[in-house]
GUTI-251602 format. One record per residue: residue in three letters; x negated, y, z of N, C-alpha, C, O, CB in turn. Coordinates in pm, whole numbers, plus 50000, padded with zeros to 5 digits. Glycine has a CB too. Layout:
% GUTI-251602
AlaXYZXYZXYZXYZXYZ;...
//
This chain:
% GUTI-251602
Met403697249892738403797260192681402887270792737402677279692654405027262892680;Lys402317272592845401377283692911400207278892797399917283892688400937281993112;Leu399687267592864398357260892744398417265092590397387265392524398457242492729;Lys399657268392534399657273392444399777286492404399667290692289400167268492411;Ala400007293092510399987305592510398527310892539398227321192477400977309892600;Ile397647306192615396497308092650395337306692527394467314992502396347299292758;Leu395587293692455395037291192315395257297292190394697295792081395287280592287;Ser396167304192226396857314792094396147328992120395727334892020398887317492105;Val395947335892266395477347992280393647341192262392847347892196396137356592445;Phe393277330192318392047326992336391907332392120391507342592065391757306692424;Leu392277323892084392057325291902392217337491874391247342291816393127317591797;Phe393237345991895393457361491847392217372991872391807381991798394807367391932;Val391867369191990390757374492040389337372591978388427380491956390757370392159;Ser389477359191957388257354391844388207361691739387297369691714388387340691782;Met389457358791654389087362991526389057378891508388817383391396390047356591429;Cys389297387591617389327398891643387847404491626387377412791549389947400091767;Phe387177394891753385917398591753385257394991625384527403291571385277393191864;Ala385447383491570384677382391426384667388291330383747387691250384807374491369;Thr385797396291315386277404891202385507417791273384797422891186388167405991173;Ser385417422691359384877432391403382877431991404382057441191405385667433091542;Ala382767419591403381107416091425380667414991268379487415091233380737398991524;Ala381867413791167380917407191054380667421490984381427431091001381737393390938;Ala379617421690912379097426390838380347436890704381377432090657378207413990803;Leu379977446690682381337455990589379927458090415378747461590401382037481590723;Ser380937453790333380307456890228379737469790223379977476990320381047454990134;Val378947474990122378387484890066378917492689990378717504789979377587482090019;Ser379867483789916380617489889764381027499989819380307508489769381907481689677;Pro381877506589907382507518989940381147530289960381247541490008383527516590089;Leu380337526289927379077538589968378427541389830377667550889808377667532290092;Ile378807532189741378047539389587379237550189536380407546789520377727524589430;Asp378797561589516379427567189421380217563989283379557559389190378717572789403;Thr381457565989267382107560289141382857570389118383977566089142382887547089146;Thr382997585189073383707596189037382387599888920382407610588859384167607989179;Gly381437591288902380717599088787379467606488815378827612588730381607609188732;Gly379167605388938377477611289007376927598389008377407588088961377347619489192;Ser375647600389078374457588189137374707587689244375337595689313372887589789133;Thr374127575989274374207569489448372537568389408371987564489305375437549589504;Leu371937573889546370677571989591370267560689679370727559589792370387582489648;Phe369217550089617369047538789737368017544689787367547554189725368767522489703;Ser367467540989898365857543989939365927530490072366667524790153365467565690015;Asp364087531190001363797512490023362587512690104362097523690128363397501689859;Asn362087503390146361037502590226360307489990199360637479390253361427504090360;Ser359797490590157359347476590069357617469590088356677475890136359517481689887;Ala357557458190047355987456190064356237448789946357257445189886355177448490207;Asp354297446889922354237440889777352917428089793352357425289900353777455689643;Tyr352717423389697351657413189719351437412989556352227411289463352157396989808;Phe349887415789559348837413389453348467400789433347937393789519347687419889476;Ile348867395589261347797380589268346327384989188346407389889076348647364089159;Asn345347383489238344107385489121343837378889052342987370089069343017387089143;Val344457380688952344547367388808342867368688755342267358288728346037373488624;Asp342437377088747340817377588658340027374788774338877372488736340217394288574;Gly340157373588943339487370689022338167386389060337167384489129339017355888962;Ser338487398989003337677407388994337377412589153338187407389229338197417188893;Val336627419489207336087422989359334937432989314334197435389219335437407989461;Ser335307438189467334577456689466333547448189545333697437189599335577475289569;Gly332217458189535331297457689581331087452889759330097448089813330957468989535;Gly332587456889827332547449489899333157435389941332927431990057332617455589946;Gly333717428889880334107418289867335807417589826336387407689779333657412289987;Thr336227426589847337587430989813337737429089702336837427989620337957443089835;Ala339767428089667339987423889537340137440189442340367450789500341497412689540;Thr339997439289324340337450189259341487448189156341607438489082339187455189201;Val342197457389164343637458989053343147461488904342837472588862344757474189096;Thr343117451788844342697453488663343927451688597345027448988645341537440888589;Thr343607453688479344977447388359345107428688385344187421788430344277450888131;Gly345967425488359346537416688381346877403988513347217392188510346167414588296;Asp346527415488641346557409888790348717411888795349567419788754345217424388941;Ile348667403188848350607405688900350967407289026350607401289127351637393188876;Leu351727415989010352677422289190353707419289189354447421889094352967438289239;Phe354157412289310355567407689344355857415789445355077417789538355787392789383;Thr357077421489434357487429589530359027423489591359977419589522357527444689464;Met358957423789732360097426189836360707437189854359887445589891359777424189949;Val362217443089843362917455589844363557452789933364267442689937363627460489738;Gly363417462490040365157465590137365687477790170365147484190260365227460390289;Ile366557481690118367167490490148367757494890254368757490090309367647490290094;Asn366997506690291367227514890396368417523290402369047522490507366227522190408;Thr368847530990312370227538190337370627537590161369957533890064370067557290424;Ile371937542790172372677547490060373147556390062374097557690139373437542190019;Gly372777565889989373247578690045372907584390158371777583090204374347578590056;Asp373727590690210373367591590377373637586890456373597592290567373527598890438;Thr374177570290430374417562290511373637548890552373797538790484375427560590479;Thr372917548890647372007532190667372707521690708373767519490766370847531290780;Ile371547513590646372347500890639371857488090656370627487490663372897500090530;Gly372267480790662371727469190729371297464090871372297463990944370897468090678;Ser370127459590941369807453691052369977466491142369317476891152368397446091047;Gly371437460291224371517470891354372577483591317372647494391376369807478291389;Thr373327479091206374377488191128375877475991126375887464091157373597493190930;Ser376657481991093377427475991033377957470390948379027464290941377667477691038;Tyr376697473790841376787473590683376137461690640375537457490739376107486290610;Asn375947454290546375937444390479374317450690421374447461690367377387441690380;Glu372917445890423371647451490382371987446590231372637436690196370127445390466;Val371357456190154370397452990026369277449390017368497454290098370207460989957;Thr368727439689915367387438589891367077436589763367977438389680366827429489961;Gly365977433289728365507432589590364437422889588363817420089691365027445989536;Phe364147416589458362677408489440361997411289322362797411089228362787392989437;Thr361187413189296360847421889135359587410489154359237403089246360367445289120;Ala358927413988967357357405688985357357416088829358257417788748357107381088983;Val356007421388832355647426188689353737424488658352967419988742356237444888681;Lys353477427588568351837425488546351497438388509352257446788461351297414288426;Ile349777440288545349457454088509349047453088373348497443288322348377460688598;Ala349377465488307349197464988122348227472588092347487468088005350447470788022;Thr347917484988145347237492888156346797500588304347537503788396347727498888072;Ala345317502388293344857508088420343567515488358342867511688263344547496088549;Ser343397530888463342497535988411342477546688572343257549688662342797541688240;Asp341107549188535340727560388676341147574288659340917579888553339047562488707;Val341847581188768342517595788788341137602688856340157598288916344157596188908;Asp341617616688810340927628088913342367633788946343207637588865339637641488837;Leu342447633389071343097640089188342587637389338341837629689398344507636389183;Gly343517649389366342707653389496341327662289516341277672789452342367641389548;Pro340337659389589339507672989614338217663889507338387651989485339007678589833;Ala337247669889461336267667589355335817653689397336077650089512335037678989345;Gly335207646289321334317634789362335287622289334336507621889322333787635989530;Pro334407613089328335227597689302336417594489435337157584589433333817582489307;Asp336407603089525337777599089605339087608789569338957620789547337477600589777;Asp340057603389567341467608889515342197615689645342827626189645342497595389447;Ser341987608189742342827614389876342157623789959340977626689935343227603389979;Phe342917629990076342347640290166342027636790238342167624590250342807648590210;Gly341267645390356340547638390475339887629890507338817630990447340957635790532;Thr339887620190581339087603690583339287595590503338467586690480339297594990686;Gln340627596890431341027585090345339827577690220339667565790192342377591390263;Ala339317586490181338357583890088338667570289999338087559489993337047583090165;Ile339727575189937340447560189839340527567889690341057578389653342547553389903;Asp339517554989603339747559689476341007553789388341057542189346338537557389409;Leu342007563789367343177559089269343167553689119342107554589057343937569689258;Phe343847550389081344277542988945345307547688906346287548688980344507529088946;Gln345307551588778346817552688708347087535688666346157527688661346807565288541;Tyr348297532688641348637520788618350097518788557351087522988616348427514288735;Thr350167512988451351417507888406351997494588409351087486488426351467510388299;Ala353097489288401352837477388444354237471288363355317477188370352647476288619;Thr354057459488290355297455088238355877441688317355397438088424355097452588084;Pro357027434188247357537422188305356447407188254355717405188157359287421288245;Leu356737400588353356077385388328356617376388152357687375488091356837373888493;Thr355057370888124355537364188025355747347088024355737341288132354707368487930;Ala355867342387945355627327087971354347320688023354237310088085355807320687852;Ala353297329987982351697327588030351607331088130350577326988185350597333487968;Asp352527340388219352517336788367352807330688437352587331788557352727340588420;Ala353417322088380354247311188474353257302888542353677296088635355277300688389;Ile352147302288515351327291988617351107302388753351007297088863349557285588538;Tyr351037316188742351317319688832352627326688923352547327589046350577323288819;Phe353367329588876354607336588892355687331288804355767336188692354417350988867;Asn356697320088844357527311888756359077316288825359577313088933357057293688764;Trp359527323988727361327330088781361967316388742363187316188764362277346888666;Ala361507306088696363067294788650362527284188756363477278588811363267285888436;Thr361307279788800361037272488912361037276189064361167268089156359997268788889;Gly360867289589074360757299689184359297293389231359287287489340362167299789310;Gln358277294089169356997288989194355737299289221355277304989122356717280589079;Ile355227301789337354187314489311352947306789353352767300989460354467330189412;Asn352277307689269350797299889276349707312489270349647317589158350517287589126;Thr349097316489341348337326389365346877320489287346967327789188348317329789532;Asp346087315389271344847308889211345467303089071344577299788992344137296089318;Gly346697301289029347197296888914346427278788932346037273188830346637308688767;Ala346337272789051346177255189034346637252089192346687259089293344187247888990;Gly346877241889172347097233589278348437237189322349017244189239346057234489384;Ala349217234089446350547237589468350787250089525349957256589589351137228589542;Ala351957253389501352567267089531352067273889661352017265889755354097265789541;Glu351757284389685351437292889801352837295789839353207292089950350497306289770;Phe353567301489769355017306689807356087303689716355817306489600355047321389820;Thr357487297589743358427295989706359187305389716358897315489781358747287789740;Phe360657303289632361437317589636363077304089526363037296489430360107338389500;Ala364227308889627364967301989516365827315489381366077327489368366337290989618;Thr365987301089304366317309989188367927308789142368777301289190365307305689059;Asp368007315389070369477317889001369837307888882370897306888820369537333488937;Gly368707301088867369437289088734369377294288605369897287388518371197285488747;Lys368767306888566369597310988483367707322688392367337324088276371437320488586;Thr367207327088510366297336588463364947328488450364647318388514366217349288561;Thr364077335788342363107328588316361927341588273362297353188254363557316888202;Asn360987338588268359997344688227360207349688060359527344187973358857335388259;Asp360847356788038361387359787903360047374287832359977377687714363447366387934;Gly359387378687918358917391987914359467403987874358877412087803358057391887858;Asn361027405887933361677415887953362147418788141362227429488203362867413587845;Phe362407402688196362977405688336362247410188450361057407588467363537395188381;Leu363037417788540361867422688612362607421588757361817422188852361257439188561;Gly363777420288786364067413288918365637412789003366627416888943363077420189011;Trp365677410189071367087410189107367767418389265367027420189362367347394189111;Val368687421089265369107430789385370437418789442371127411089375369787450789318;Phe370407420989559371107410789688371867418689738371627430789742370197404389813;Glu373037412789790373717422789888373957410690007374447399989970375367431689818;Asp373587412890152373657396990250373777403390373373057411590430372127384690252;Ala375097396590410375367396390522374657395590666375027400290774375937389890505;Gly373687389090637372697379890716371757389990757371157387690862371957367290629;Arg371427404490672370927416790771369607407290881369477404791001372697424490888;Asp368757404290736367377394390824366177400290737365087394790725367427372590805;Tyr366527411290685365317415490628363777417390686363727423990790365657426090591;Asn362847413890649362077416190776360527417890665360627409390577362197400090920;Arg359697423090655358367429590578357277429290748356107430990714358837451490487;Asp357337428190856356347424790940355807411790977355047410591073356627429491032;Gly356247399690888355967391190937355137382690857354277390390813356897387290982;Thr354877369990808354457360990702355377367390562356377374490569354847343390750;Val354547361590415354867362790357356157357990274356877363090189354137363290350;Gln356097346790334356947335790271358617339690362359757338590315356077316690312;Ala358207344190502359107344490561360177358490509361397360190504358557343390694;Gly358887367190473359457381690417360297376690254361267384090238357777395290386;Ile360177368490161360567363990056361747356790061362547356189968359687358090009;Asp361877350590181363177342490235364067351590262365237350490222363027333690362;Ser363507364790354364347374190368364797384890283365437394790320364027378290450;Ala364377382090157364827392290049365907388689950366837394789898363687395689967;Val365377375889946366147362789828367217357289909366937349089996365017347489775;Gly368217360289892369397359689974370687365089981370847377189969369127362190058;Gly371837355890002372847366689965373437367889824373117359589738372227379189991;Asp374197376689801375017375389702374037388289565373597399789565376857379989773;Leu374147375489460373577384589354374287392589295375267389089230373047379189262;Arg373817406889311374457417389243373977422089136374827428289071374617426789309;Leu373037421889092372327431988973371017421988896370307413388947371487448889064;Trp371047425388804369457415088734369207427388635369917432288548369787394488619;Leu367837430688683367037441988623366117434588494365747422888488365977449688753;Asp365877447388381364817438588303364267457688258364677469088280365607422888138;Met362977450088174362287464988104362697462187976361717462787902360437468088109;Ser364197457887886364247456887744364017467687661363497466587550365357452587711;Asn364477480387722364577490387624363447496387609362647495787703365507499387647;Ala363067503787487362027511287448361717523687577360567525787614362457517487294;Gly362557528887618362207536587712362177533087855362387540887948362867545487697;Asp361917522287862361977511488011360207513388048359277510687972362567488787965;Phe360097519788209358417522688173358327517988394359137520688482357787548588081;Leu357357512888400356677512088568355547517388528354957510788443356397496088659;Ser354917530188574354057534088608353697539088785354517543788864354077541688513;Val352367536588808351787536588963350847541388951350147538388854351547525189042;Ile350347552789065349207553089111348887547889268349457549289376348917565689086;Ala347637541189223347527532289370346167531489382345347536289303348217516089377;Pro345937525389480343957518989523343947510489418344777502189382343437507889702;Phe342447514789353341987503089306341047494989338340317486689283341797504189220;Asp341267500589466340477484389572341247482789669341687491989739338787485289660;Leu341507469489682342837466689781342437468789925343177471190021343437450389769;Gly340397466889917340277467390073340907479390146341307479290262338797467590112;Asp340967495590009341277505090094342537503890155342847512590236341177516290037;Phe343207496090136344817492290258344577491590348345397496590425345697480290268;Gly343087484090424342897478990552341887491390582341497490890699342317462190564;Ser341447500590521340347512090600340897523690656340287533490699339277518590503;Ile342267521590653343407534990698344257532190800344847521590782344477539690584;Pro344497537090890345437532291014346797524890948347297526190836345957547091118;Asn347147517591047348617509991001349617515790930349457527290970349387505791108;Ser350287516290876351347522290833350877537890782351347547390845352417521490948;Thr350107539890688349447551290686350087558090557349787549090479347877549090686;Ala350777567790472350807573090355349427572090294348497575590366351307586090365;Ile349117567490163348007570690100348357581689993349217582589906347387558390045;Asp347337589590035347547603790003347377604289790346607597389724346007614590114;Asn348237613289744348627610089618348707596089517348387594189399347967617589571;Ala349207588189612349947576989543351227577989542351937582389632349717564989592;Asn351587573389425353217574389364353437564789265352617559089193353627588789290;Ile355437563089275355857550689165357157559189050358147566489060356767533389279;Ala356707555488992358057560588929358527549488777357807545888683357717579888874;Leu360167546188808360617532688763361617538088664362257548088695361247522188884;Asp361877530588513363077531788469363147522488365362407521588267363417544588435;Ala364617512288413364787497688428365947500288369366647510388377364717489588568;Thr366137488788301367587483388243368527474788358368017465888427367247471988105;Ile369837478188368370727467788429370827456688325371637460288240372207473588467;Arg370337445188297370767431388244372127429088255372907427988160370117420388312;Asp372367428488364373947420388444374317426088568373517429988653373797403088491;Tyr375537426388577375857426688749377107420588792377827416688701375977441788808;Asp377547418888921378527413788932378417418189119377787412689210378567397688858;Trp379397431189119379657437589236381007442589234381327454189209378737447789260;Gly381797432689265383447431489260383967442989151383627441789033384217434889431;Ser384767453589193385297462989061384467472889020384877482688958386597470689084;Leu383217470989053382307482089030381597482188868380797472988853381127480689149;Ile381707487688794380907491688662379767500788634379817512988617381707496388587;Phe378577491788630376917502888657376717506288503376807497688415375037492188736;Gly376447518788482375237527588416374377514088340374387502488382374097537888561;Ser373837517888251373027510788181371307505688237370507496888205373067519188065;Asn371367519288355370207515488360369837520688501370727526688562369427519788243;Ile368417518988569368267519388695366947529788719365907525188672368127504588748;Thr366807541988779365687548688786365327550888932366137552589023365797560688710;Gly363517550488945363057552189092361967566689092361397570688991362137535889148;Gly361927568889139360617578089179360217583389314360847576989398360687589789111;Asn359517591289365358757596989494358457584689513358457574389445359467605489621;Gly358047589389675357337575289738355767575689706355007584689668358047559889660;Gly355577560189742354267556889674353687545289776354527537089811353177571389657;Phe352467543889824352017536489901351727538490045352047548790105351207533689849;Ser351207529790090351267527990224350207515490284350147504690226352787525190252;Ser349427518390399349067503490459349927494490511350947499990554348267503990558;Pro349917484790520351087475990590350927478390758350107486790794350867457690547;Thr351687471390857351817469690991350477459290996349797453490911353417463791043;Asp350477460091144349257455091172349837438491196349047429191212348457463891310;Ser351297436791195351727426891205352337419191113352987408991135352207428091276;Ser351967427190951352527422990850351107413990774349907416490788353257436290770;Ser351797402290688350627395590625350997400590483350507393890393350507378190647;Trp351777411190445351937416990286350727426190328350667432790432353677426290223;Pro349597425290214348297434490172348517447290179347647455290214347777432790035;Ala350377452490127350267464890076352067469990121353057462890115349697463889889;Phe352007479290148353717485890192354207495890034353407495989940353557501290382;Asp355277501890026355667510189946357097518389973357897512790048355637503289835;Asn357347527689932358567530389962358787537989806357907543589740358767539290113;Leu359947536589777360287543289605361727543889676362067535689762360037530889414;Asp362487553989634364117559589582364617554589447364107556289337364187576689561;Phe365817547489481366387541489348367417548689296367947553989394366897527889360;Thr367947551689205369267560189182370067547989045369607544088938368747580889110;Leu371527544989120372147534289016373657545889003373957551789107372467513289100;Thr374247547788916375477554888850376157545088832375707535088776375357562888725;Ala377567546288882378447529088895379877538988880380037550288926378247515889103;Ser380507533588826382147535588807383337526588849382887515388872382387536188674;Ile384527527088867385627514188859386577515388788386997526688766386267510288971;Pro387207504088732387717501988612389027513488601389577515188710388117485688599;Glu389547520588499390387530488472391817527588531391887515588505390387532588329;Pro392907530388589394227527588567394737519588548395237510788618394627530988511;Ala394637523488343395117515888252394477503888212395127496288139395287522588161;Thr393087499988252392467492188232392527480788341392267468888323391467497688206;Leu392927486988461393707479188585395017472088540395287460388568394157490188707;Ala395927481788455397107474188432397207468388344398147460388340398037478988431;Leu396277469588229396467458488162395697441088187395997430588129396137464288042;Phe394557443988302394557432688354395197422288416395017410088423394117433688391;Gly396147431488469397347426688559398297421788477399057413188522398007437388647;Ile398457427388311399757423888257399017408388211399847399288208400497436088118;Gly397587404188175397187395788111397087384988211397097373788159396127399488040;Leu396957385088381397057376488435398547371588469398787359588479396297378688518;Leu399487380788486400937378388458401317368388342402097358888348401567391588426;Ser400597372788239401137366188091400507351488105401237342588062400447375387927;Ile398987346588171398467336488177399587325888309399687313688325396827340888207;Ala400127335688368400987326588473402167321888438402767311788476401317333088591;Ala402607334488319403757324788272403857312688192404637303188189404477330888215;Val402497317188107402297306388016402277290988072402597281188004400997309287950;Gly401797290388231401337276888319402477274688376402757263188410400127277688433;Arg403577287688404404817279588455405517273288340405857261788366405867288888535;Arg405857277588216406307269588085405747257088054406437247888009406057276887967;Arg404517255888075403737242888054404327232088149404607220188137402127244988084;Lys404417242788262404767230888387406047227488383406377215688393404537235388543;Gly407047238488365408487230888293408447221888202409497217188157409347239088224;
//
């Protein structure tokens, strides 16, 4: 009896510890009263130089047709910090686009450079669009293969959802993960693995006429290495308006789109293999089912149960 009592206490304590250590869902942090919720991120970007263009210094330049894939790590939802080191799950994302237009801009001081002080960086205005079937040799949503030179074995891979393809509209995924392992300060593959995991919550695309992704960023990727680590680039910015294709986030019902703004690009940390970092704030609008809708749903479940009982009888 004493042994049973000791074992019972041990199991109870273990269960309590496991419960307290488990990460909490971020759903309660999302405003469902009709307002919008701000998601702030710290992301990392990788450029696939499709046309092989380089600057005079031999570093890649960003031109139309080049592909950019990004892993997203959300730091805060509203005023609450989430993810590693907190009691909340992490929220991550993974996106891919290609450069549709590129044009030089005249910002900052007079002359070719658009940044202030000693940065001396030339910025371009870019717009980007989702990947098509023709881009699958470089980045394939269906197979999870990323081939940076379009030949031979894939340099990077990611887990797929079994239904996403390079359809010319799809933008990316958003996950909620209790693992809380997001990390952009290591290798590119490790970063991808940390971002593509957990429960798939949102599927994003750019299928509506008003959707856009516009950035002001360095033309020469070598400029990211010309400034100190983790340094913001003057006048760089990002703006996004995308469509929520589908969602699966418990009882939450989401609006039709996701918008982003502010932020910009920065140089990576010394320990990161990602060539560039960025920061962008996303805004989501969500609600929960009305009580009448929940009541109808409950009646439907009771009806199904009653039919099942009659058939069993």
